[in-house]
C-alpha positions as CSV (number, residue, x, y, z in Angstrom):
1,M,-23.4,9.8,-11.1
2,R,-27.4,9.9,-11.3
3,G,-28.8,7.8,-14.0
4,M,-25.5,5.6,-14.4
5,R,-25.9,1.8,-14.1
6,T,-23.3,-0.5,-13.0
7,A,-23.9,-2.6,-16.2
8,D,-22.3,0.5,-18.3
9,F,-19.0,-0.4,-16.9
10,N,-19.2,-4.1,-17.8
11,F,-17.0,-5.9,-20.3
12,D,-16.2,-9.5,-21.1
13,L,-12.8,-10.6,-20.1
14,P,-11.4,-14.3,-21.2
15,E,-10.3,-16.0,-18.2
16,E,-6.9,-16.8,-19.6
17,L,-6.0,-13.1,-19.6
18,I,-6.3,-12.9,-15.9
19,A,-2.5,-12.9,-14.7
20,Q,-1.7,-15.6,-12.3
21,R,2.1,-14.8,-11.9
22,A,4.0,-11.5,-12.1
23,L,6.4,-10.9,-14.6
24,P,9.9,-9.5,-13.5
25,R,9.4,-5.9,-12.4
26,G,9.8,-3.5,-15.3
27,E,9.0,-6.2,-18.0
28,S,5.3,-5.6,-18.5
29,R,3.6,-4.1,-21.3
30,L,2.2,-0.5,-21.1
31,L,-1.0,0.8,-22.9
32,V,-0.6,4.6,-23.2
33,L,-4.1,6.3,-23.6
34,E,-3.6,9.9,-24.7
35,R,-7.0,11.5,-23.8
36,S,-6.9,14.8,-26.2
37,E,-5.7,13.0,-29.1
38,K,-8.1,9.9,-28.4
39,R,-4.8,7.9,-29.3
40,I,-3.8,4.5,-28.0
41,R,-0.1,3.5,-28.0
42,H,1.6,0.1,-27.0
43,L,4.9,0.2,-25.4
44,G,6.7,-1.4,-22.6
45,V,6.5,-0.2,-18.9
46,R,10.2,0.6,-19.0
47,E,9.1,3.6,-21.3
48,F,6.9,5.3,-18.7
49,P,9.5,7.8,-18.0
50,A,9.6,9.1,-21.6
51,W,6.1,10.4,-20.8
52,L,7.2,12.5,-17.9
53,R,8.0,16.2,-18.1
54,P,10.7,18.2,-16.3
55,G,8.9,19.2,-13.1
56,D,6.4,16.6,-12.8
57,L,5.7,15.3,-9.5
58,V,5.3,11.5,-9.4
59,L,3.3,10.0,-6.5
60,L,4.0,6.9,-5.0
61,N,1.9,5.0,-2.3
62,D,4.4,3.4,0.1
63,T,1.9,1.2,2.1
64,R,3.1,-2.1,2.9
65,V,0.9,-5.4,2.6
66,I,0.7,-7.1,5.7
67,A,0.3,-11.1,6.0
68,A,-3.3,-10.5,6.8
69,R,-4.7,-14.0,6.1
70,L,-4.7,-16.4,9.2
71,E,-6.1,-19.9,9.9
72,A,-7.5,-20.6,13.3
73,R,-9.1,-23.7,14.9
74,R,-11.4,-24.7,17.4
75,S,-10.4,-27.2,20.1
76,T,-12.5,-29.7,18.0
77,G,-10.4,-29.0,14.8
78,R,-12.9,-26.9,13.0
79,R,-10.9,-24.5,10.8
80,F,-11.8,-20.7,10.4
81,E,-10.2,-18.3,7.8
82,L,-9.4,-14.7,9.0
83,L,-8.6,-12.0,6.8
84,L,-7.4,-9.0,9.0
85,L,-8.7,-5.7,7.8
86,E,-7.6,-2.9,10.3
87,Q,-5.9,-2.9,13.6
88,G,-7.7,-1.4,16.6
89,V,-6.7,-0.9,20.1
90,E,-5.8,-3.0,23.1
91,G,-5.1,-6.3,20.8
92,R,-8.1,-5.8,18.7
93,W,-8.6,-6.1,15.0
94,E,-11.5,-5.9,12.6
95,C,-11.4,-9.0,10.3
96,L,-13.6,-11.0,7.9
97,L,-14.2,-14.4,9.5
98,R,-15.2,-17.3,7.7
99,P,-17.4,-19.3,7.7
100,T,-19.1,-16.5,9.7
101,A,-22.4,-18.4,10.4
102,R,-20.4,-21.0,12.4
103,V,-18.7,-18.4,14.7
104,R,-19.8,-17.8,18.3
105,A,-19.1,-14.7,20.0
106,G,-16.7,-15.4,22.9
107,E,-15.4,-18.6,22.0
108,V,-11.5,-19.2,21.8
109,L,-10.0,-20.0,18.6
110,F,-6.3,-21.2,18.4
111,L,-3.5,-20.1,15.9
112,G,-0.8,-22.0,14.5
113,D,1.8,-20.3,16.8
114,G,0.1,-21.2,19.8
115,G,-1.6,-17.9,20.1
116,K,-5.3,-17.3,20.8
117,V,-8.1,-15.2,19.1
118,V,-11.6,-14.6,20.5
119,P,-14.5,-13.2,18.2
120,E,-15.9,-10.6,20.5
121,R,-18.5,-8.6,18.1
122,N,-20.3,-9.5,14.9
123,L,-20.2,-6.2,12.8
124,G,-22.2,-7.8,9.9
125,E,-21.4,-8.8,6.4
126,G,-18.9,-11.1,7.6
127,R,-17.0,-8.8,9.6
128,W,-16.0,-9.3,13.2
129,E,-14.0,-7.5,15.8
130,I,-11.6,-10.0,17.5
131,L,-9.1,-9.9,20.4
132,F,-5.7,-11.5,20.1
133,D,-4.1,-13.0,23.1
134,P,-1.0,-12.1,23.0
135,P,-1.7,-8.9,20.8
136,M,-0.9,-9.3,17.3
137,A,2.2,-7.0,16.3
138,F,3.1,-6.8,12.4
139,D,6.3,-8.6,13.2
140,R,4.6,-11.4,14.7
141,L,1.9,-11.4,11.9
142,E,4.7,-12.0,9.2
143,G,5.5,-15.4,10.9
144,V,2.0,-16.6,11.6
145,G,0.1,-15.1,8.4
146,E,-0.1,-15.5,4.6
147,T,0.0,-12.8,1.9
148,P,-3.7,-11.9,1.2
149,L,-3.8,-12.4,-2.5
150,P,-7.0,-11.5,-4.5
151,Q,-9.3,-14.2,-5.2
152,Y,-8.8,-14.2,-8.9
153,I,-5.2,-15.3,-8.3
154,H,-5.6,-19.1,-7.8
155,R,-3.3,-20.7,-5.3
156,P,-5.0,-23.8,-3.9
157,E,-2.0,-24.3,-1.6
158,G,-2.0,-20.9,-0.4
159,A,0.4,-17.8,-1.2
160,T,3.9,-18.7,-1.9
161,P,7.2,-17.3,-0.8
162,E,7.5,-15.6,-4.3
163,D,4.0,-14.1,-3.8
164,R,5.2,-12.5,-0.2
165,E,8.0,-10.7,-2.2
166,R,6.3,-9.9,-5.6
167,Y,3.0,-8.8,-4.0
168,Q,4.8,-5.8,-2.3
169,T,6.3,-2.7,-4.1
170,I,10.0,-2.2,-3.7
171,Y,9.5,1.0,-1.7
172,A,6.9,-0.4,0.7
173,A,7.5,1.0,4.2
174,A,4.5,1.7,6.4
175,P,2.5,-1.6,7.3
176,G,-1.2,-1.6,7.0
177,A,-2.6,-2.7,3.6
178,V,-4.4,-6.1,2.9
179,A,-4.2,-5.5,-0.8
180,A,-1.2,-4.0,-2.9
181,P,-1.1,-0.9,-4.6
182,T,-0.6,-2.8,-7.9
183,A,0.6,-0.1,-10.4
184,G,3.5,0.3,-8.0
185,L,4.5,-3.5,-8.5
186,H,6.2,-2.7,-12.0
187,F,8.9,-0.7,-10.4
188,D,12.3,-1.6,-9.8
189,G,15.1,0.5,-8.6
190,K,16.2,1.3,-12.2
191,L,12.7,2.4,-13.0
192,V,12.5,4.7,-10.1
193,E,15.9,6.1,-11.0
194,A,14.7,6.6,-14.6
195,V,11.9,8.6,-13.4
196,R,14.2,11.0,-11.7
197,A,16.5,11.2,-14.4
198,A,13.6,12.5,-16.7
199,G,13.4,15.5,-14.4
200,A,10.5,14.4,-12.2
201,E,10.2,14.8,-8.7
202,V,9.3,11.7,-6.6
203,A,7.3,11.7,-3.4
204,S,5.6,9.1,-1.3
205,L,2.0,9.1,0.5
206,T,0.6,6.4,2.6
207,L,-2.9,5.0,1.9
208,H,-3.8,1.8,3.5
209,V,-5.5,-0.3,0.8
210,G,-8.6,-2.1,2.2
211,I,-10.3,-5.2,0.6
212,G,-13.2,-3.2,-0.7
213,T,-11.1,-1.7,-3.4
214,F,-11.0,-4.8,-5.6
215,R,-14.7,-5.6,-5.0
216,P,-17.1,-5.3,-8.0
217,V,-20.2,-3.2,-7.4
218,G,-23.3,-5.1,-6.4
219,V,-25.9,-2.7,-7.0
220,E,-27.8,-2.0,-10.2
221,K,-27.5,1.9,-10.0
222,V,-24.0,3.3,-9.3
223,A,-25.5,6.0,-7.3
224,D,-26.9,3.3,-4.7
225,H,-23.3,2.0,-4.2
226,R,-21.4,2.9,-0.7
227,M,-17.6,3.1,-0.6
228,H,-15.5,1.7,2.2
229,Q,-13.2,4.0,4.2
230,E,-9.5,3.9,3.8
231,R,-7.1,5.7,5.8
232,Y,-4.1,8.0,4.4
233,V,-1.5,10.3,5.3
234,F,0.8,12.7,3.6
235,S,4.2,13.3,5.3
236,N,5.4,16.9,5.8
237,E,7.7,16.4,3.0
238,T,5.3,15.0,0.5
239,A,2.6,17.7,1.6
240,S,5.1,20.4,0.8
241,A,5.7,18.9,-2.7
242,V,2.3,18.4,-3.5
243,N,1.2,22.1,-2.4
244,R,4.1,23.5,-4.3
245,A,3.2,21.5,-7.5
246,L,-0.5,22.7,-7.2
247,K,0.6,26.3,-6.5
248,E,2.9,26.2,-9.5
249,G,0.8,24.4,-12.1
250,R,3.0,21.4,-12.3
251,R,1.4,18.2,-13.2
252,I,1.1,15.5,-10.7
253,V,1.3,12.1,-12.0
254,C,-0.3,9.5,-9.7
255,V,1.1,5.9,-9.5
256,G,-1.9,3.8,-8.9
257,T,-5.6,4.6,-8.2
258,T,-4.7,4.6,-4.6
259,S,-2.6,7.6,-4.9
260,V,-5.5,9.2,-6.8
261,R,-7.8,8.5,-4.1
262,A,-5.6,9.8,-1.3
263,L,-5.0,13.1,-3.4
264,E,-8.4,13.6,-4.5
265,G,-9.9,12.7,-1.3
266,E,-7.7,15.0,0.6
267,L,-8.2,18.1,-1.6
268,A,-12.1,17.4,-1.5
269,S,-12.1,17.3,2.2
270,A,-9.7,20.0,2.9
271,G,-11.5,22.7,1.1
272,S,-8.4,24.7,0.9
273,G,-7.0,23.5,-2.4
274,L,-4.0,22.2,-0.3
275,V,-3.1,19.0,1.3
276,R,-2.6,18.7,5.1
277,T,-0.2,16.4,7.1
278,E,-2.5,14.5,9.8
279,W,-4.1,11.1,9.2
280,G,-7.2,11.3,7.5
281,S,-9.8,8.8,6.0
282,T,-11.8,8.9,2.7
283,D,-14.7,7.4,1.3
284,I,-14.7,9.2,-1.8
285,F,-16.6,7.7,-5.0
286,I,-14.9,9.0,-8.1
287,T,-17.3,8.5,-11.3
288,P,-17.8,10.2,-14.5
289,G,-18.8,13.8,-13.8
290,F,-15.9,14.0,-11.0
291,R,-14.0,17.1,-11.1
292,F,-10.3,16.1,-10.6
293,R,-8.4,18.9,-8.3
294,G,-5.0,17.5,-8.4
295,T,-4.4,14.4,-10.7
296,G,-2.8,15.4,-14.0
297,A,-2.0,11.7,-15.3
298,M,-2.4,8.3,-13.9
299,L,-0.3,5.0,-14.2
300,T,-2.6,2.0,-13.3
301,N,-3.1,-1.7,-14.0
302,F,-6.4,-3.1,-15.7
303,H,-9.3,-3.3,-13.6
304,L,-12.1,-5.6,-12.9
305,P,-15.6,-5.2,-14.7
306,K,-18.1,-3.2,-12.7
307,S,-15.6,-2.1,-10.2
308,T,-15.1,1.5,-8.6
309,L,-11.6,1.6,-10.1
310,L,-12.8,1.1,-13.5
311,M,-15.5,3.9,-12.7
312,M,-12.6,5.8,-11.5
313,I,-10.4,5.7,-14.7
314,S,-13.6,6.3,-16.6
315,A,-14.2,9.7,-14.7
316,F,-10.5,10.5,-15.7
317,A,-10.4,9.6,-19.4
318,G,-14.1,9.2,-20.5
319,R,-16.0,5.8,-20.2
320,E,-16.1,5.1,-24.0
321,K,-12.5,5.8,-24.4
322,V,-11.5,3.5,-21.5
323,L,-13.9,0.7,-22.7
324,D,-12.5,1.0,-26.4
325,A,-8.8,0.9,-24.8
326,Y,-9.8,-2.2,-22.8
327,A,-11.3,-3.9,-25.9
328,E,-8.1,-3.4,-27.8
329,A,-6.0,-4.5,-24.7
330,I,-8.1,-7.9,-24.8
331,R,-7.6,-8.2,-28.5
332,L,-3.9,-8.0,-28.2
333,G,-3.7,-10.3,-25.3
334,Y,-2.8,-7.8,-22.3
335,R,-2.5,-9.3,-18.9
336,F,-5.3,-8.0,-16.6
337,F,-5.6,-7.2,-12.9
338,S,-3.1,-7.3,-9.8
339,Y,-0.2,-9.3,-11.5
340,G,-1.0,-7.9,-15.0
341,D,0.2,-5.1,-17.4
342,A,0.1,-1.3,-17.0
343,M,-1.9,1.5,-18.6
344,L,-0.8,5.2,-18.6
345,I,-3.5,7.8,-18.9
346,V,-2.2,11.3,-20.1
């Protein structure tokens, strides 16, 4: 990482290629980058299973996006936007609260469902520890909150009911994410079954995606960037599947950078070469020069310039290969970011 500059991971993207609406599941394009042959193929995401081998283990992230965007008001009518980041204890959450310069610790703000929220402690960088009264459970949040779409998806009137369904994988199970594991958005039931029919084993982990995942790196030198923490867990069943695949030398195909982050973060911290089943957290920063311990192939979307996700896939495939593939994708009009097309790196 030493000596790498953030500008080395920049590219020019026409704004019209930033996908504003998702295509029906399974209908996006798929760019395949073959690392060893330095070859690029242009296919459809339905052809993903054709690239699997019998015995592959396909890892999905089953985190569920919560309706994390809320509006609160002072008694005077001033509006504040809350983006919930992580649930704490005794009714408390960490959140982004805007406009943060107008917030007063201890004041009571009112929610649309009649509940109250009190900003208790300024954590810096727009983050606050807040207390809900009554406590904010996930089922209540579904009624009062809004799907937290990335800022590059423009919804002047807010996220739509279609977004609430589409910005969620079909296998989402564990609530806690504030951003979707977007590679998984391509899957419908037929595609999951086609993966199994190809002879691959399918297993799910949980990594709750945080808002920092999609933020561009704001420092000049890559080494100066500090990663955010994200919580993850492998179930007993998934840990056994991963550990068997590692011991037997079978390929692990990660669906999404979040699956990569959980797998590589756990293997790096465990030290045993195997994954464990208790909850953990990782701030692993994967950049060129990183030694991958478990990931054998990666299905992902196209990422923001100068982002940690672009750095991760550059670590996996090589920076020049990735930027060449991105240049070709731009030339051919691929759709970028969360609602965009897919890329398979093998």
